[in-house]
N, C-alpha and C positions, 0 to 999 in steps of 0.2 A: 486361515492365514491371510488371504486377500482382504477380507473384511477388516481384520485387525490392523493391517498396514494402512488401509485407507482411513480408518478411524484415527490412528495416530497422526496421519498427515493432515486430516481435517482440523484437528485441534490447532494446528499452526496455520491453516488456510485462511482464517479470518484476518490474520496479520500478513499473509503472503502478498496480497495485492499491494498494500501500501509499502511494505518492506522493500520489495524489489524495485518498485517505481522510484521510491525516494532515495535509492542509492545514487541518484543524480545530485544529491545535495552537496556532498563534499568531494572535491577532487584532490589530486596530488600536486596540483599547481600551487605556487607560492601564494597567489591571491585567491580569495574566495570567489565562487561563481557570482556573476552579477544578476540580481533580480530585475526583471523587466519592470517598466514603470507602471503598467496596468496589470492587474490580476487576469489570468486566463480563464477565470470562472466567475460566476455571479450567483446571487441568491436564486434558488429555484432549480438549479442544475441537479439532475438525477441520473445516475449511472447504474446499470444492472449487469451482473456477470453470472455465468454458469461454470461450475467446475465439474469436469467429467473424468471418471476413472475408467479408462478404456472406452467402451460404448455406453457406459451407464452414467447418468447424471447423479452426482453425489452430493452437490451442495449448490447454494445460490447466495450471492452477495449483492448488497445494494448500498450505494453511497449517495448522500444528498447534502446540499448546502441550504440551511434554514435561516430564516430571520430570527433575531433575538434582540431584546431591549437590554439584556444584561451587559454591563460595562465593567471593565477591570482597570483599576488605577485611573478611572475616568475616561478610558479609551473604548470606542465601539469595537465589537467583536462579531465574528461569524461563528455560527453553530454548525459544526460538522457532525453528521450521524452516519455510522456504518453498521449495517446489520448483516449477519451471516446465519444461515440455517442449512441443515441437511435436507435432502429431497429424495423422493422415490424410495427404493428399497432400503437405502441407508438410513432414512428417517424412521423406519420401523425398528431396525436393530440397534441404532445408536443415535437418538435424537439430540440435536444441538440447536440451541437458540442463543446466539451471542449478539450483544450490542456494545459498540464502542462510540463514545462521544467526546468531542474536543471543542473547546472555545479558543479561537485564535485571534490575534490582533489583526485588524483590517489593514494596517499599514505594513507591519513587519512580517506578518503571517506566523509569528512564533506562538507557541501554545501558552495559555494561561492556566487552563484547568482541563483535566481529562478524567473520564470515568469509563469503567468497563463492567459489564454484567454478563457473566458467562454461565450458561446452563448446558452441560455436556453429559448426557445420561444422568447418573446420580451425582456427578461432580458439579459443585456450584462455587463460583468465585466472583467477588466484587472488589473493586478498588477505586479510590478517589486520589488523584494525583494533582498537586499544585506545582507549577514551574515558576520559580523566582529567578529571572534572568539577571537581575541586578546583583543579587547576593550569590548567584551560582549554586542554588540549592533546589533539589526536588524533594517535596514532601509527599509521601505515599502512606497508605495505611500501615505499612510495615516499618516505617522509619524515615530518616532524612538522608539524602544522597547528594554529595557535592559533585559539581560538574564544571567544565569549562568549555567555551565555544558554543556552537549551536547544537542543542539536543532536543529531540522531538518525541512525541508519541506517534503512533502509526497514522491516524487520520491527519494530523497537522503536517507531518512530514510529506505525506502524499500531495497535499495541495501546495505546499511550499515548493516542492520540486517541479511542479508543473509551471511555476512562474519564473523559472531560471532561464537565463540565456545560455544554452548549451552548444551554440554554434562553434565554439572554440575546440570542442572535443575532436580528437583524432583517433583513428582505429588503433586499438591497443592501449589507450589511456586507462589507467587504473583509478578507481573512485572508491571512497569510503563513506559510510553512513554511520551516524551515531543516533541511537534511539533508546528509550527507556521501556523495558519490558521485564516482567517477572522479577521485580525488585533488584534490577541491575541495569547499568548502561551498557548496551550491546554495540558491537561494531560489525558491519557487513561490508565486504569488498566486492567490486563489480568491474567488469571489463567492457568497454564500448566496442561493439563489433562492426559498426558501420550502418549503412542504410540498406533496407530490404523491404519488399512488399510482403504484407501479411493479410491473411483472410480470416474473417470472423463472421458471425451471424448477420452483421449489418453491411457486409461487403468486403472488398479488398482495398487496403490503404497503403500509401507510402509511409514507411515507418523507420524509426531508429531502433536498432537491435542491441540488446545488452545481455551479458552473461555473468550473473552473480555467482560467487563461489558458494559451494555447499559442503557440509561436513559428512563424509561417509559414515555409515552406521547401520542400524537395524532397518531404517527406512530407505536410505540412499545407498546405491552401489558405489564402489571405489571410483568408478569412471562416470558416474551420473552427471548429466548436464542440465542446467536450468537456463532457459532463454526467455526473454521478455521483449515484446514489440510495442512501441509507443508511437502514436501518430506523429508524423513529421509536419506539423502544422501549428497554428496558434493555440489549439486546444491541449496538445500534449496528453492525450488520453491513451492509457494502455488498452490495446484491443485483443491481445493474445499473450498467454504465457504457457510454457511447456516444461515439465520437470520429469525426469526419469526416476523410478523407484526400484527397490529390490525386485518387486513383482509389478510389472506394468508401468503405467505413467499417468500423470494428472495433467489435464489441459484446462486453462482458463480462457473463457470466450466472452467477449462483449456482446450482450444480447439486447441492450436498450440504452438509449441516450436521449434525454430531452432537457429543455431549458438551458441549452448551451449558449455561451456568449458568442461563439463563432460557429459558422456552418461546419458540419462534419461531412466532408465530400469524399465518398468512395471513388475509386478509379472506375471510369466508365469502360465497359468491355466493348 
């Protein structure tokens, strides 16, 4: 039972990191959040995370910004790569090797092209997704999907959210996110909880705390809570996430960060 619950949770874990962080993208205010003049990241940045089920390490995730000569509509792009895999005992019983890639505009940070390659035990799935923001159409392997406003894939949304000015947020503000996943445009709501210190493998940091809503069911309890802590600095890096399940809980922990544009300064004890 425990292994089955974690297996189901992990299928979503590759998207969990970007999904809850990028809930910063759309707020309930009349105006859209303002993107800062300079991106908070640069080519060469690499982030590593560990997901733990109770005391056991169940999965690892890695994100990096790579150089690319590929241009879209004549515009230079960044190549974002996110990898996720099971670890330890979970890798023996249910091996997962997933990769998500996105090419984003260097100026607007909107996605041009997204791919995913998922290998989850015997299940395999690939997809190629093109975003046309001028015509408002997403073209995936399964068909064409119309959209309005800003819609992202997971990697692009993650990096776009890190470049927003969120200084206007007040405790209790509600935020919405639009993203494309599994042949549909999804929406996630989140509440800003204020500022709080959070501890991870790299130290303790001053953070912004968020509470995304989750749907109760076979994995989540009726009163399950999901919390996310993001550094309250120029990097805007998630350092910790915690979600309650029907049995136990899953914690995400930042284990490595290099090639950052700004110093990552833990609180000195």
